KEKE-369117 format. One record per residue (C-alpha): residue number from 0; x, y, z; residue in three letters. Coordinates in nm, 4 decimals. Example, Ala and Ser with C-alpha at 12.3 -4.5 7.8 and 13.67 -1.06 7.14 Angstrom:
! KEKE-369117
     k          X          Y          Z     r
     0     1.2300    -0.4500     0.7800   ala
     1     1.3670    -0.1060     0.7140   ser
***
This chain:
! KEKE-369117
     k          X          Y          Z     r
     0     2.9619     2.5665    -3.0064   met
     1     2.6435     2.5751    -2.7983   thr
     2     2.3601     2.3362    -2.8874   phe
     3     2.0195     2.5037    -2.9169   asp
     4     1.7315     2.2517    -2.9217   pro
     5     1.5103     2.4981    -3.1073   thr
     6     1.7148     2.4601    -3.4259   asp
     7     1.6596     2.0825    -3.4348   met
     8     1.3847     1.9743    -3.6743   leu
     9     1.4288     1.5982    -3.6393   cys
    10     1.2763     1.3419    -3.4044   glu
    11     1.4749     1.1561    -3.1383   asp
    12     1.5063     0.8562    -3.3697   ser
    13     1.7105     1.0657    -3.6096   ala
    14     1.9723     1.1579    -3.3499   val
    15     2.3129     0.9967    -3.3925   glu
    16     2.5373     0.9860    -3.0842   trp
    17     2.9025     1.0068    -3.1736   leu
    18     3.0597     0.9141    -2.8373   asp
    19     2.8446     0.6487    -2.6658   gln
    20     2.5410     0.5396    -2.8692   pro
    21     2.2109     0.5255    -2.6750   ser
    22     2.3774     0.6873    -2.3704   ser
    23     2.3029     1.0627    -2.3967   pro
    24     2.5369     1.1904    -2.1288   tyr
    25     2.5764     1.5635    -2.0956   ala
    26     2.8890     1.6790    -2.2764   gly
    27     2.8780     1.4081    -2.5439   gln
    28     2.8777     1.4911    -2.9094   arg
    29     2.5755     1.4209    -3.1264   met
    30     2.4640     1.4568    -3.4888   arg
    31     2.1061     1.5346    -3.5883   cys
    32     1.9749     1.4622    -3.9352   his
    33     1.7276     1.7459    -3.9915   ala
    34     1.4870     1.8026    -4.2782   arg
    35     1.7269     2.0371    -4.4470   gly
    36     2.0285     1.8141    -4.4018   gly
    37     2.2819     1.7278    -4.1331   glu
    38     2.3270     1.9983    -3.8697   ile
    39     2.6604     1.8603    -3.7601   gly
    40     2.8266     1.7525    -3.4408   ala
    41     2.7148     1.9460    -3.1340   arg
    42     2.7792     1.9097    -2.7626   glu
    43     2.4790     1.8386    -2.5397   val
    44     2.4575     2.0840    -2.2490   pro
    45     2.4038     1.9672    -1.8920   asn
    46     2.0543     2.1111    -1.8573   tyr
    47     1.9102     1.8938    -2.1390   leu
    48     1.9940     1.5460    -2.0138   thr
    49     1.9831     1.3287    -1.7052   leu
    50     2.2686     1.0831    -1.6982   thr
    51     2.2108     0.7122    -1.6545   gln
    52     2.4389     0.7242    -1.3517   asp
    53     2.2026     0.9769    -1.1950   gly
    54     1.9042     0.7519    -1.2643   leu
    55     2.0829     0.4546    -1.1106   arg
    56     2.1694     0.6589    -0.8021   arg
    57     1.8069     0.7690    -0.7681   ser
    58     1.6832     0.4100    -0.7945   glu
    59     1.9387     0.2950    -0.5368   met
    60     1.8329     0.5743    -0.2997   thr
    61     1.4658     0.4745    -0.3269   val
    62     1.5495     0.1058    -0.2748   thr
    63     1.7672     0.1816     0.0279   thr
    64     1.4988     0.4063     0.1777   thr
    65     1.2332     0.1372     0.1381   arg
    66     1.4651    -0.1189     0.2973   arg
    67     1.5237     0.0984     0.6044   trp
    68     1.1687     0.2293     0.6480   leu
    69     1.0409    -0.0675     0.8555   pro
    70     1.3452    -0.0523     1.0828   trp
    71     1.3018     0.3224     1.1214   leu
    72     0.9364     0.2660     1.2123   ala
    73     1.0376     0.0088     1.4760   val
    74     1.2920     0.2520     1.6245   ile
    75     1.0314     0.5311     1.6369   val
    76     0.7852     0.3015     1.8165   ile
    77     1.0440     0.1806     2.0695   ile
    78     1.1662     0.5330     2.1454   leu
    79     0.8110     0.6631     2.1662   gly
    80     0.6984     0.4012     2.4163   phe
    81     1.0222     0.4367     2.6176   ala
    82     0.9751     0.8128     2.6342   asn
    83     0.6100     0.7705     2.7376   phe
    84     0.7089     0.5274     3.0134   gln
    85     0.9775     0.7697     3.1337   ala
    86     0.7193     1.0490     3.1414   phe
    87     0.4839     0.8373     3.3537   leu
    88     0.7653     0.7500     3.5980   ile
    89     0.8727     1.1144     3.6201   glu
    90     0.5160     1.2381     3.6763   ser
    91     0.4570     0.9768     3.9440   asn
    92     0.7780     1.0769     4.1229   ala
    93     0.6957     1.4498     4.1087   leu
    94     0.3318     1.4096     4.1984   gly
    95     0.2032     1.5336     3.8628   gly
    96     0.3126     1.7131     3.5470   asp
    97     0.3476     2.0741     3.4443   ala
    98     0.0882     2.0625     3.1648   leu
    99    -0.1815     1.9965     3.4220   asn
   100    -0.0110     2.2219     3.6752   gly
   101     0.0012     2.5972     3.7130   his
   102     0.2098     2.8921     3.8332   val
   103     0.0677     3.1062     4.1143   thr
   104     0.2420     3.4045     4.2798   asp
   105     0.5825     3.2860     4.1641   gly
   106     0.5251     2.9313     4.2924   his
   107     0.5331     2.6384     4.0488   phe
   108     0.2973     2.3455     4.0902   tyr
   109     0.2600     2.0128     3.9122   val
   110    -0.0837     1.8528     3.9290   thr
   111    -0.2169     1.4993     3.9220   ser
   112    -0.5841     1.4082     3.9783   his
   113    -0.6540     1.7465     4.1336   gly
   114    -0.3629     1.7358     4.3790   thr
   115    -0.0996     2.0107     4.3514   asp
   116     0.2672     1.9597     4.4397   thr
   117     0.5063     2.2529     4.4531   glu
   118     0.8373     2.2119     4.2678   val
   119     1.1208     2.4385     4.1634   ser
   120     1.1031     2.6396     3.8430   gln
   121     1.3726     2.4265     3.6782   ala
   122     1.1853     2.1033     3.7558   val
   123     0.8544     2.2563     3.6420   trp
   124     1.0100     2.3722     3.3117   thr
   125     1.1705     2.0304     3.2520   ala
   126     0.8360     1.8583     3.3199   ser
   127     0.6589     2.0918     3.0783   gln
   128     0.9116     2.0265     2.8000   ile
   129     0.8979     1.6491     2.8567   his
   130     0.5185     1.6537     2.8493   ala
   131     0.5116     1.8546     2.5251   leu
   132     0.7661     1.6240     2.3581   val
   133     0.5617     1.3206     2.4597   thr
   134     0.2376     1.4747     2.3382   leu
   135     0.3740     1.5954     2.0043   leu
   136     0.5717     1.2771     1.9268   ser
   137     0.2799     1.0396     1.9860   trp
   138     0.1166     1.0960     1.6417   pro
   139     0.4482     0.9945     1.4823   leu
   140     0.4487     0.6757     1.6907   val
   141     0.0920     0.6005     1.5782   met
   142     0.1866     0.6658     1.2150   leu
   143     0.4842     0.4287     1.2407   ala
   144     0.2598     0.1636     1.3953   gly
   145     0.0009     0.2034     1.1189   ala
   146     0.2762     0.1700     0.8564   phe
   147     0.3932    -0.1605     1.0051   leu
   148     0.0369    -0.2876     1.0426   leu
   149    -0.0791    -0.2190     0.6880   phe
   150     0.2521    -0.2830     0.5115   arg
   151     0.3730    -0.5949     0.6932   tyr
   152     0.1548    -0.7338     0.9743   ile
   153    -0.1843    -0.7467     0.7989   phe
   154    -0.0356    -0.8882     0.4725   pro
   155     0.1430    -1.1531     0.6821   phe
   156    -0.1849    -1.2449     0.8523   leu
   157    -0.3624    -1.2629     0.5161   met
   158    -0.1137    -1.5022     0.3552   ser
   159     0.0622    -1.6669     0.6505   gly
   160     0.4022    -1.5667     0.5146   lys
   161     0.6209    -1.2602     0.4754   ala
   162     0.4800    -1.0090     0.2245   pro
   163     0.5907    -1.0983    -0.1264   gly
   164     0.5981    -0.9153    -0.4551   gln
   165     0.2408    -0.9562    -0.5766   ala
   166     0.2460    -0.6551    -0.8087   ser
   167     0.3475    -0.8558    -1.1163   glu
   168     0.0783    -1.1171    -1.0553   arg
   169    -0.1819    -0.8454    -1.0035   val
   170    -0.0723    -0.6678    -1.3226   ala
   171    -0.0998    -0.9958    -1.5182   ala
   172    -0.4565    -1.0512    -1.3986   leu
   173    -0.5612    -0.6955    -1.4798   arg
   174    -0.4104    -0.7371    -1.8252   ala
   175    -0.6230    -1.0481    -1.8897   ser
   176    -0.9218    -0.8368    -1.9898   gly
   177    -1.1887    -0.6035    -1.8651   thr
   178    -1.3291    -0.6745    -1.5181   pro
   179    -1.6202    -0.9167    -1.5097   leu
   180    -1.7137    -0.7686    -1.1708   trp
   181    -1.5566    -0.5202    -0.9315   glu
   182    -1.6614    -0.3639    -0.6041   gly
   183    -1.6088    -0.3546    -0.2288   trp
   184    -1.8217    -0.6390    -0.0913   pro
   185    -1.6249    -0.6970     0.2292   gly
   186    -1.5289    -1.0409     0.3521   gly
   187    -1.2632    -1.2472     0.5262   val
   188    -0.9031    -1.2911     0.4094   ala
   189    -0.7121    -1.5042     0.6579   gly
   190    -0.7826    -1.3606     1.0052   pro
   191    -0.8639    -1.0212     0.8513   leu
   192    -1.2390    -0.9511     0.8764   his
   193    -1.3553    -0.6484     0.6780   ala
   194    -1.7018    -0.5027     0.6375   ser
   195    -1.8420    -0.3784     0.3074   ala
   196    -1.6286    -0.0966     0.1747   gly
   197    -1.3083    -0.2201     0.3410   leu
   198    -1.2288    -0.5258     0.1263   leu
   199    -1.2434    -0.4946    -0.2500   gly
   200    -1.2499    -0.7561    -0.5236   ala
   201    -1.1961    -0.7443    -0.8985   glu
   202    -1.2838    -1.0523    -1.1016   val
   203    -1.1064    -1.1015    -1.4340   tyr
   204    -1.0822    -1.3902    -1.6762   ala
   205    -0.7358    -1.4532    -1.5345   gly
   206    -0.8391    -1.4564    -1.1697   gly
   207    -0.9353    -1.2455    -0.8696   ile
   208    -0.7622    -0.9328    -0.7373   val
   209    -0.8255    -0.8765    -0.3661   val
   210    -0.7577    -0.5313    -0.2198   thr
   211    -0.8025    -0.4511     0.1499   pro
   212    -0.8473    -0.0799     0.2088   arg
   213    -0.5106     0.1029     0.2546   leu
   214    -0.3175    -0.2116     0.1528   met
   215    -0.1566    -0.3435    -0.1634   ser
   216    -0.3659    -0.5761    -0.3828   pro
   217    -0.3172    -0.9525    -0.3938   ser
   218    -0.3830    -1.2002    -0.6732   ala
   219    -0.5583    -1.5378    -0.7030   ile
   220    -0.5161    -1.6962    -1.0452   arg
   221    -0.8069    -1.8728    -1.2122   thr
   222    -0.6131    -2.1979    -1.2460   asp
   223    -0.5561    -2.1869    -0.8700   gly
   224    -0.9265    -2.1791    -0.7806   ile
   225    -1.0380    -2.5153    -0.6401   arg
   226    -1.4028    -2.4422    -0.5691   ser
   227    -1.6584    -2.1662    -0.5266   val
   228    -1.9443    -2.2304    -0.2814   arg
   229    -2.2188    -1.9873    -0.1796   pro
   230    -2.3098    -2.0195     0.1858   gly
   231    -2.4089    -1.8335     0.4981   arg
   232    -2.2258    -1.7366     0.8160   arg
   233    -2.4811    -1.6655     1.0883   leu
   234    -2.7057    -1.4104     0.9162   val
   235    -2.4555    -1.2996     0.6488   thr
   236    -2.4647    -1.4460     0.2975   ala
   237    -2.1184    -1.5237     0.1681   met
   238    -1.9232    -1.6801    -0.1161   ile
   239    -1.6351    -1.9090    -0.0184   glu
   240    -1.3461    -1.9425    -0.2635   val
   241    -1.1061    -2.2323    -0.2022   glu
   242    -0.7818    -2.1674    -0.3841   his
   243    -0.4086    -2.2377    -0.4062   ala
   244    -0.2951    -1.8738    -0.4265   gly
   245     0.0163    -1.7655    -0.2395   ile
   246    -0.0885    -1.4065    -0.1598   asp
   247    -0.4093    -1.4752     0.0353   val
   248    -0.4886    -1.7583     0.2761   ser
   249    -0.7533    -2.0054     0.1620   ser
   250    -1.0482    -1.9862     0.1741   pro
   251    -1.1223    -1.6323     0.0676   leu
   252    -1.4697    -1.5278     0.1788   ile
   253    -1.6570    -1.2475     0.0051   leu
   254    -1.9924    -1.1224     0.1238   tyr
   255    -2.2776    -1.1688    -0.1209   gly
   256    -2.5850    -1.3796    -0.1858   gly
   257    -2.5960    -1.6916    -0.4060   pro
   258    -2.7878    -1.5040    -0.6773   asp
   259    -2.5715    -1.1905    -0.6690   ser
   260    -2.3724    -1.0878    -0.9785   pro
   261    -2.0509    -1.1567    -0.7850   leu
   262    -2.1576    -1.5148    -0.7066   ala
   263    -2.2609    -1.5835    -1.0675   arg
   264    -1.9327    -1.4525    -1.2031   val
   265    -1.7209    -1.6496    -0.9533   leu
   266    -1.9133    -1.9721    -1.0164   leu
   267    -1.8734    -1.9309    -1.3904   ala
   268    -1.5049    -1.8479    -1.3478   leu
   269    -1.4449    -2.1673    -1.1484   ala
   270    -1.6427    -2.3764    -1.3975   ser
   271    -1.4998    -2.2324    -1.7206   asp
   272    -1.1366    -2.2107    -1.6201   lys
   273    -1.0362    -2.5048    -1.8367   gly
   274    -0.7350    -2.7153    -1.7496   ala
   275    -0.6299    -2.6503    -1.3935   gly
   276    -0.6946    -2.7665    -1.0409   ile
   277    -1.0219    -2.9643    -1.0444   pro
   278    -1.3061    -2.8192    -0.8387   pro
   279    -1.3622    -2.9812    -0.5028   ala
   280    -1.6687    -3.1956    -0.4459   ala
   281    -1.9695    -2.9907    -0.3560   gly
   282    -1.8728    -2.6860    -0.5611   ala
   283    -2.1713    -2.4854    -0.6777   gly
   284    -2.3319    -2.5365    -1.0145   val
   285    -2.1892    -2.3092    -1.2814   ala
   286    -2.4056    -2.0181    -1.3845   leu
   287    -2.3613    -1.7826    -1.6814   pro
   288    -2.1541    -1.4693    -1.6534   his
   289    -2.3227    -1.1626    -1.5146   ala
   290    -2.5206    -0.9781    -1.7831   pro
   291    -2.3926    -0.6412    -1.9028   pro
   292    -2.4644    -0.3704    -1.6511   gly
   293    -2.4489    -0.6052    -1.3523   glu
   294    -2.0716    -0.6288    -1.3425   gly
   295    -2.0336    -0.3179    -1.1320   arg
   296    -2.2308    -0.3012    -0.8090   pro
   297    -2.3746     0.0182    -0.6782   arg
   298    -2.1549     0.2092    -0.4344   ala
   299    -2.1445     0.0678    -0.0813   val
   300    -2.0901     0.3120     0.2057   pro
   301    -1.7703     0.2488     0.3998   cys
   302    -1.8482     0.1279     0.7518   thr
   303    -1.6280    -0.0107     1.0245   ile
***
């Protein structure tokens, strides 16, 4: 008997699985308690359900892909640079390459720095193909390099350790309440120097979320903040946050003046955090939280 979902008038909570409760595999029998009474045992067709085995296989595929992506990126970079070096050696040996060369009256020439060298058609064709492969594959090499930089190298430089799983810590901070301040002030996180628009910060009651542009966010918990000190680096006003966080090297430096909403919120956060790591000597005097309307700065143009 074929099961037609249109004749079911009950919610999912009213479904009773007869074979494996809470595991709606295709082909299992079910009973639905509808408004007009029990419809009876029906078989679930394949097109209505996705088996748990299928979900597990999908999750395993995603996990395996993520595990191999960095190694695949390394292989692409190595092959790309090896191919580029081979192209340079080949062009030097031939006296040029076919992309810069030309064909005149049935004669094939490779060119380098304005000097033509005649070669056979087979050599000219091979040089042209090699040059095209090198040219077209280079964006892929650059993409693989950018992936390694933003996914692994920059996070390592920011924290001094291999990238960890900061997503749960970030989620906990964002769940601690509405942002007291958020924007893209720019600053310094480890050896990473970012201008305004390239390093973002969100300040919550639970701590600070730091997000470099094109990278995953990191978390600094409130009870890990040791001190907040406004200061100046050359001509740039800054706010220095000493902390014990594991995702970002200490100190975190955010650009902003001592009277800015960001500075007031950070000073208040360090002062009102309650039991935790005591502020270091010389920490700034606590100021009240930023008034309503000052929590969100005006947009800052992205500059490099």
